[in-house]
KELO-78390 format. One record per residue: residue number from 0; residue in three letters; chain; x, y, z of N, C-alpha, C, O in turn. Coordinates in Angstrom, 1 decimal, m for minus. Layout:
# residues N
nr, rest, kette, n.c1, n.c2, n.c3, ca.c1, ca.c2, ca.c3, c.c1, c.c2, c.c3, o.c1, o.c2, o.c3
NUM, ALA, A, X, Y, Z, X, Y, Z, X, Y, Z, X, Y, Z
...
//
This chain:
# residues 118
nr, rest, kette, n.c1, n.c2, n.c3, ca.c1, ca.c2, ca.c3, c.c1, c.c2, c.c3, o.c1, o.c2, o.c3
0, MET, A, m29.1, 24.7, 18.9, m29.4, 24.0, 17.9, m29.2, 22.5, 18.7, m28.5, 22.2, 19.6
1, ASN, A, m30.1, 21.6, 18.0, m30.2, 20.3, 18.4, m28.9, 19.6, 18.3, m28.3, 19.9, 17.3
2, PRO, A, m28.4, 18.8, 19.2, m27.1, 18.1, 18.5, m27.3, 17.0, 17.4, m26.6, 16.9, 16.5
3, VAL, A, m28.4, 16.3, 17.6, m28.5, 15.5, 16.5, m29.0, 16.0, 15.2, m28.9, 15.3, 14.2
4, GLU, A, m29.3, 16.9, 15.2, m29.3, 17.9, 13.7, m27.9, 18.4, 13.4, m27.6, 18.3, 12.3
5, ASN, A, m27.0, 18.9, 14.4, m25.8, 19.1, 14.0, m24.9, 18.0, 13.4, m24.0, 18.3, 12.7
6, VAL, A, m25.2, 16.9, 13.8, m24.5, 15.7, 13.1, m24.9, 15.4, 11.7, m24.1, 15.3, 10.8
7, ALA, A, m26.0, 15.4, 11.8, m26.8, 15.2, 10.5, m26.2, 16.3, 9.4, m26.0, 15.9, 8.3
8, ALA, A, m26.0, 17.3, 9.7, m25.4, 18.4, 9.0, m24.0, 18.2, 8.6, m23.6, 19.0, 7.8
9, ARG, A, m23.3, 17.5, 9.2, m21.8, 17.3, 9.0, m21.4, 16.5, 7.8, m21.9, 15.5, 7.5
10, PRO, A, m20.5, 17.1, 7.2, m20.2, 16.4, 5.9, m19.5, 14.5, 6.1, m18.7, 14.1, 7.0
11, ILE, A, m20.0, 14.0, 5.2, m19.3, 12.7, 5.5, m18.1, 12.5, 5.0, m17.8, 12.9, 3.9
12, ARG, A, m17.2, 11.7, 6.1, m16.2, 11.7, 6.1, m15.7, 9.9, 5.6, m16.4, 9.0, 5.8
13, PRO, A, m14.5, 9.8, 4.8, m14.4, 8.4, 4.4, m14.1, 7.5, 5.5, m14.0, 7.9, 6.6
14, TYR, A, m14.0, 6.2, 5.2, m13.6, 5.2, 6.0, m12.5, 5.2, 6.6, m12.5, 4.8, 7.7
15, GLY, A, m11.3, 5.7, 6.0, m9.9, 5.9, 6.5, m9.2, 7.1, 5.8, m9.7, 8.0, 5.1
16, SER, A, m8.0, 6.9, 6.2, m7.2, 7.9, 5.8, m6.4, 7.4, 4.4, m6.4, 6.2, 3.9
17, TRP, A, m5.7, 8.3, 4.0, m4.9, 7.9, 2.7, m4.0, 6.8, 2.9, m3.9, 6.0, 2.0
18, ALA, A, m3.5, 6.8, 3.9, m2.3, 5.8, 4.7, m3.0, 4.4, 4.6, m2.4, 3.4, 4.2
19, ALA, A, m4.4, 4.3, 5.2, m4.7, 2.9, 5.3, m5.1, 2.6, 3.7, m5.1, 1.4, 3.4
20, ARG, A, m5.3, 3.5, 2.7, m5.7, 3.0, 1.3, m4.3, 2.8, 0.7, m4.1, 1.9, m0.1
21, THR, A, m3.3, 3.7, 1.0, m1.8, 3.3, 0.5, m1.2, 1.8, 1.0, m0.5, 1.1, 0.2
22, GLY, A, m1.5, 1.4, 2.1, m1.1, 0.5, 3.1, m1.8, m0.9, 2.8, m1.2, m1.9, 3.2
23, LEU, A, m3.1, m0.8, 2.1, m4.0, m1.9, 1.6, m3.6, m2.1, 0.3, m3.8, m3.3, m0.2
24, THR, A, m2.9, m1.1, m0.6, m2.6, m1.1, m1.8, m1.2, m1.8, m2.0, m1.0, m2.6, m3.0
25, LEU, A, m0.3, m1.5, m1.1, 1.0, m2.0, m1.2, 1.3, m3.4, m0.6, 2.4, m4.1, m0.7
26, LEU, A, m0.1, m3.8, 0.1, 0.2, m5.1, 0.9, 0.3, m6.2, 0.0, 0.8, m7.1, 0.5
27, PRO, A, m0.2, m6.4, m1.5, m0.1, m7.6, m2.1, 1.4, m7.3, m2.9, 1.9, m8.3, m3.4
28, PHE, A, 1.8, m6.3, m3.0, 3.3, m6.0, m3.5, 4.3, m6.6, m2.4, 5.2, m7.3, m2.8
29, ALA, A, 4.2, m6.2, m1.3, 5.2, m6.5, m0.2, 5.0, m7.9, 0.1, 6.0, m8.4, 0.6
30, THR, A, 3.9, m8.6, m0.2, 3.9, m10.3, 0.1, 3.8, m10.9, m1.3, 3.1, m11.9, m1.4
31, LEU, A, 4.4, m10.5, m2.3, 4.3, m11.1, m3.6, 3.0, m11.7, m3.8, 3.1, m12.9, m4.2
32, GLY, A, 1.9, m11.3, m3.6, 0.5, m11.9, m3.8, 0.4, m12.9, m2.6, m0.7, m13.5, m2.8
33, LEU, A, 0.9, m13.2, m1.7, 0.4, m14.3, m0.6, m0.7, m13.6, 0.0, m1.7, m14.3, 0.3
34, LEU, A, m0.7, m12.4, 0.4, m1.9, m12.0, 1.0, m2.9, m10.9, 0.1, m3.3, m9.8, 0.4
35, CYS, A, m3.0, m11.7, m1.0, m3.8, m10.7, m2.0, m5.5, m10.6, m1.8, m6.1, m9.6, m2.1
36, PRO, A, m5.8, m11.6, m1.2, m7.5, m11.5, m0.4, m7.6, m10.4, 0.5, m8.6, m9.8, 0.6
37, VAL, A, m6.5, m10.1, 1.3, m6.8, m9.5, 2.5, m7.4, m7.9, 2.2, m8.4, m7.6, 3.0
38, PRO, A, m7.1, m7.2, 1.5, m7.5, m5.8, 1.0, m8.8, m5.8, 0.7, m9.6, m5.0, 1.1
39, SER, A, m9.2, m6.9, m0.3, m10.6, m7.4, m0.3, m11.7, m7.6, 0.7, m12.8, m7.2, 0.7
40, LEU, A, m10.8, m8.3, 1.8, m11.8, m8.7, 2.8, m11.7, m7.6, 3.5, m12.7, m7.5, 4.3
41, VAL, A, m10.9, m6.6, 3.7, m11.0, m5.5, 4.7, m12.1, m4.6, 3.8, m12.9, m4.1, 4.6
42, ILE, A, m12.1, m4.2, 2.6, m12.9, m3.5, 2.0, m14.3, m4.1, 2.3, m15.2, m3.4, 2.7
43, ALA, A, m14.7, m5.4, 2.2, m16.0, m6.0, 2.1, m16.5, m6.1, 3.5, m17.7, m6.3, 3.7
44, LEU, A, m15.5, m6.2, 4.6, m16.1, m5.9, 5.8, m16.3, m4.5, 6.4, m16.5, m4.4, 7.6
45, ARG, A, m16.2, m3.6, 5.6, m16.3, m2.4, 5.9, m17.6, m1.7, 5.3, m18.3, m0.8, 5.8
46, ARG, A, m17.7, m2.3, 4.0, m18.6, m1.6, 3.4, m20.1, m2.4, 3.2, m21.1, m1.8, 2.9
47, HIS, A, m20.0, m3.9, 3.4, m21.1, m4.9, 3.6, m21.6, m4.9, 2.1, m22.7, m5.4, 2.1
48, ARG, A, m21.2, m4.7, 1.0, m21.8, m4.8, m0.2, m21.3, m6.4, m1.0, m20.2, m6.9, m0.9
49, GLY, A, m22.4, m6.7, m1.8, m22.5, m8.0, m2.4, m21.0, m7.8, m3.2, m20.0, m8.6, m2.9
50, ALA, A, m20.9, m6.9, m4.1, m19.9, m6.8, m4.9, m18.6, m6.8, m4.2, m17.6, m7.2, m4.7
51, ASP, A, m18.5, m6.5, m3.4, m16.9, m6.2, m2.5, m16.7, m7.9, m2.0, m15.7, m8.4, m2.1
52, TRP, A, m17.9, m8.5, m1.3, m17.7, m10.1, m1.3, m17.1, m10.8, m2.5, m16.1, m11.6, m2.5
53, ALA, A, m18.0, m10.3, m3.7, m17.5, m11.2, m4.8, m16.1, m11.0, m5.3, m15.5, m11.8, m5.9
54, ALA, A, m15.5, m9.8, m4.9, m14.2, m9.6, m5.4, m13.4, m10.3, m4.4, m12.3, m10.8, m4.8
55, PHE, A, m13.7, m10.3, m3.2, m12.9, m11.1, m2.2, m13.0, m12.5, m2.6, m12.1, m13.2, m2.2
56, ALA, A, m14.1, m13.1, m3.2, m14.1, m14.3, m3.4, m13.2, m14.6, m4.9, m12.7, m15.7, m5.1
57, VAL, A, m13.1, m13.7, m5.7, m12.4, m13.9, m6.9, m10.7, m13.9, m6.5, m9.9, m14.5, m7.1
58, PHE, A, m10.4, m13.0, m5.3, m8.9, m13.0, m5.0, m8.6, m14.2, m4.3, m7.5, m14.8, m4.4
59, SER, A, m9.7, m14.7, m3.6, m9.3, m16.0, m2.8, m9.1, m16.9, m3.7, m8.2, m17.7, m3.4
60, ALA, A, m9.9, m17.1, m4.9, m9.8, m18.1, m5.8, m8.5, m18.1, m6.6, m7.9, m19.2, m6.9
61, VAL, A, m8.0, m16.8, m6.8, m6.6, m16.7, m7.5, m5.5, m17.0, m6.5, m4.5, m17.6, m6.8
62, TRP, A, m5.7, m16.6, m5.3, m4.4, m17.0, m4.3, m4.5, m18.6, m4.2, m3.5, m19.2, m4.4
63, VAL, A, m5.8, m19.2, m4.1, m5.5, m20.8, m4.1, m5.0, m21.3, m5.4, m4.2, m22.2, m5.4
64, SER, A, m5.4, m20.9, m6.4, m4.8, m21.3, m7.8, m3.6, m21.1, m7.8, m2.9, m22.0, m8.3
65, TRP, A, m3.0, m19.8, m7.3, m1.6, m19.4, m7.2, m0.7, m20.4, m6.4, 0.4, m20.8, m6.8
66, VAL, A, m1.3, m20.7, m5.1, m0.5, m21.5, m4.3, m0.6, m23.1, m4.9, 0.4, m23.9, m4.6
67, LEU, A, m1.7, m23.5, m5.6, m1.7, m25.0, m5.9, m0.5, m24.9, m7.2, 0.5, m25.7, m7.2
68, GLN, A, m0.5, m23.9, m8.0, 0.3, m23.8, m9.1, 1.8, m23.8, m8.7, 2.6, m24.4, m9.5
69, LEU, A, 2.3, m23.2, m7.4, 3.4, m23.3, m6.9, 4.0, m24.4, m6.7, 5.1, m24.8, m7.1
70, ALA, A, 3.1, m25.0, m6.0, 3.2, m26.7, m5.2, 3.1, m27.7, m6.4, 3.3, m28.9, m6.1
71, THR, A, 2.9, m27.4, m7.6, 2.9, m28.4, m8.5, 3.8, m28.3, m9.8, 3.9, m29.1, m10.7
72, THR, A, 4.5, m27.1, m9.7, 5.0, m26.5, m10.8, 6.7, m26.9, m10.5, 7.1, m26.5, m9.4
73, PRO, A, 7.5, m27.6, m11.3, 8.8, m27.8, m10.9, 9.6, m26.1, m10.7, 9.1, m25.0, m10.8
74, ASP, A, 10.8, m26.3, m10.4, 11.6, m25.2, m10.4, 11.9, m24.5, m11.6, 11.7, m23.3, m11.8
75, THR, A, 12.5, m25.3, m12.6, 12.7, m25.1, m14.0, 11.3, m25.3, m14.8, 10.8, m26.4, m15.0
76, THR, A, 10.8, m24.4, m15.1, 9.4, m24.6, m16.1, 9.8, m23.5, m17.1, 10.6, m22.6, m16.9
77, HIS, A, 9.3, m23.8, m18.1, 8.8, m22.9, m19.2, 7.8, m23.2, m20.2, 7.5, m24.4, m20.3
78, GLY, A, 7.2, m22.3, m20.9, 6.1, m22.5, m21.9, 5.0, m22.1, m21.2, 5.0, m21.0, m20.5
79, MET, A, 3.7, m23.2, m21.2, 2.5, m22.6, m20.7, 2.5, m22.5, m19.1, 1.8, m21.7, m18.6
80, LYS, A, 3.4, m23.3, m18.4, 3.1, m23.7, m17.2, 4.0, m22.4, m16.4, 3.8, m22.1, m15.2
81, PHE, A, 5.0, m21.7, m17.3, 5.4, m20.4, m16.8, 4.7, m19.5, m16.8, 4.4, m18.7, m15.9
82, ALA, A, 4.0, m19.4, m18.4, 3.0, m18.3, m18.5, 1.7, m18.2, m17.3, 1.4, m17.2, m16.7
83, ALA, A, 1.2, m19.6, m17.1, 0.4, m19.5, m16.1, 0.7, m19.0, m14.9, m0.1, m18.3, m14.2
84, ASP, A, 2.1, m19.3, m14.4, 2.7, m18.9, m13.0, 2.7, m17.0, m13.0, 2.4, m16.4, m12.0
85, VAL, A, 3.2, m16.5, m14.4, 3.3, m15.0, m14.4, 1.7, m14.7, m14.3, 1.3, m13.9, m13.4
86, LEU, A, 1.0, m15.2, m15.0, m0.6, m14.7, m15.0, m1.1, m14.6, m13.5, m1.9, m13.8, m13.1
87, LEU, A, m0.5, m15.6, m12.8, m1.3, m15.8, m11.3, m0.8, m15.0, m10.5, m1.5, m14.5, m9.6
88, LEU, A, 0.6, m14.5, m10.6, 1.4, m13.8, m9.6, 0.7, m12.1, m10.0, 0.3, m11.3, m9.1
89, GLY, A, 0.7, m12.0, m11.3, 0.3, m10.5, m11.7, m1.1, m10.2, m11.3, m1.4, m9.0, m10.9
90, LEU, A, m2.1, m11.3, m11.4, m3.3, m11.0, m10.8, m3.4, m10.7, m9.5, m4.1, m9.9, m9.1
91, SER, A, m2.5, m11.6, m8.4, m2.5, m11.7, m7.1, m1.7, m10.3, m6.4, m1.9, m9.9, m5.2
92, THR, A, m0.8, m9.8, m7.4, m0.2, m8.8, m7.0, m0.9, m7.5, m7.9, m1.8, m7.0, m7.3
93, ALA, A, m0.7, m7.1, m8.6, m1.1, m6.0, m9.3, m2.6, m5.7, m9.3, m3.1, m4.6, m9.2
94, GLY, A, m3.3, m7.0, m9.6, m4.7, m7.1, m9.6, m5.5, m6.5, m8.2, m6.4, m5.8, m8.1
95, ALA, A, m4.9, m7.1, m7.4, m5.4, m6.9, m5.8, m5.1, m5.6, m5.5, m6.0, m5.0, m5.0
96, ALA, A, m3.9, m4.8, m5.8, m3.4, m3.6, m5.6, m4.5, m2.4, m6.2, m5.2, m1.5, m5.6
97, VAL, A, m4.3, m2.8, m7.4, m5.6, m1.9, m8.4, m6.9, m1.7, m7.4, m7.2, m0.7, m6.8
98, HIS, A, m7.4, m3.1, m7.5, m8.6, m3.2, m6.8, m8.7, m2.4, m5.2, m9.7, m1.8, m4.8
99, ALA, A, m7.7, m2.5, m4.6, m7.9, m1.9, m3.2, m7.7, m0.3, m3.4, m8.1, 0.6, m2.7
100, TRP, A, m7.0, 0.0, m4.5, m6.7, 1.6, m4.7, m8.1, 2.2, m4.9, m8.6, 3.1, m4.3
101, LYS, A, m8.7, 1.4, m6.0, m9.8, 1.8, m6.6, m11.1, 1.7, m5.7, m11.9, 2.6, m5.7
102, ALA, A, m11.2, 0.5, m5.0, m12.4, 0.5, m4.5, m12.5, 0.9, m3.0, m13.6, 1.0, m2.5
103, TRP, A, m11.3, 1.1, m2.1, m11.4, 2.1, m0.9, m12.2, 3.4, m1.0, m11.9, 4.2, m1.8
104, PRO, A, m13.2, 3.5, m0.3, m14.2, 4.5, m0.1, m13.6, 6.0, 0.2, m13.0, 6.3, 1.2
105, THR, A, m13.8, 6.8, m0.8, m13.4, 8.4, m0.7, m14.5, 8.9, m0.1, m15.5, 8.2, 0.2
106, ALA, A, m14.3, 10.3, 0.1, m15.5, 11.1, 0.7, m16.4, 11.2, m0.6, m17.6, 11.1, m0.6
107, ARG, A, m15.8, 11.4, m1.3, m17.1, 11.7, m2.6, m17.7, 10.4, m2.9, m18.7, 10.6, m3.6
108, HIS, A, m17.4, 9.2, m2.7, m17.9, 7.9, m2.8, m18.6, 7.3, m1.3, m18.6, 6.1, m1.0
109, SER, A, m19.2, 8.1, m0.7, m19.8, 7.8, 0.6, m20.8, 7.0, 0.7, m21.5, 6.9, m0.3
110, PRO, A, m21.2, 6.1, 1.8, m22.4, 5.3, 1.6, m23.7, 6.2, 1.7, m24.7, 5.9, 1.1
111, ASN, A, m23.6, 7.3, 2.4, m24.9, 8.3, 2.5, m25.0, 9.2, 1.3, m25.8, 10.2, 1.4
112, GLU, A, m24.3, 8.8, 0.2, m24.1, 9.8, m1.0, m25.8, 10.0, m1.6, m26.6, 9.0, m1.5
113, ASN, A, m26.2, 11.1, m2.1, m27.3, 11.5, m2.7, m28.6, 11.4, m1.6, m29.8, 11.0, m2.0
114, GLY, A, m28.3, 11.7, m0.6, m29.2, 11.9, 0.6, m29.8, 10.6, 1.1, m30.9, 10.5, 1.8
115, LYS, A, m29.0, 9.6, 0.6, m29.8, 8.2, 1.2, m29.3, 8.2, 2.8, m28.2, 8.6, 3.2
116, SER, A, m30.2, 7.7, 3.5, m29.7, 7.2, 5.0, m29.1, 6.0, 5.3, m29.4, 5.0, 4.7
117, ALA, A, m28.4, 6.0, 6.1, m27.7, 4.9, 6.4, m28.5, 3.8, 7.5, m27.9, 2.7, 7.8
//
């Protein structure tokens, strides 16, 4: 059997293991949202899709908004400013974590799915 045919007949593997997926998911929680764009950047660099780059841009904008909000908000805040802080913190942690968990490629969502060649 030709080695090239043997490689083509192998099942497609995911880009990484469950440990990489879990690590990228936990990163926003471990840093309290300060590194929320990193999982999206890693996914965008691996898959080279426009939607992944758009997700990276969104989480980068959330991060910039969160840092600016922190810099301009006094220590004792309430009302709408507090609600904005909570919203940005939630988006930068939980939003980035959910995106990292859902968007990380798995074996059944591989790039060569449905017979398309890479």
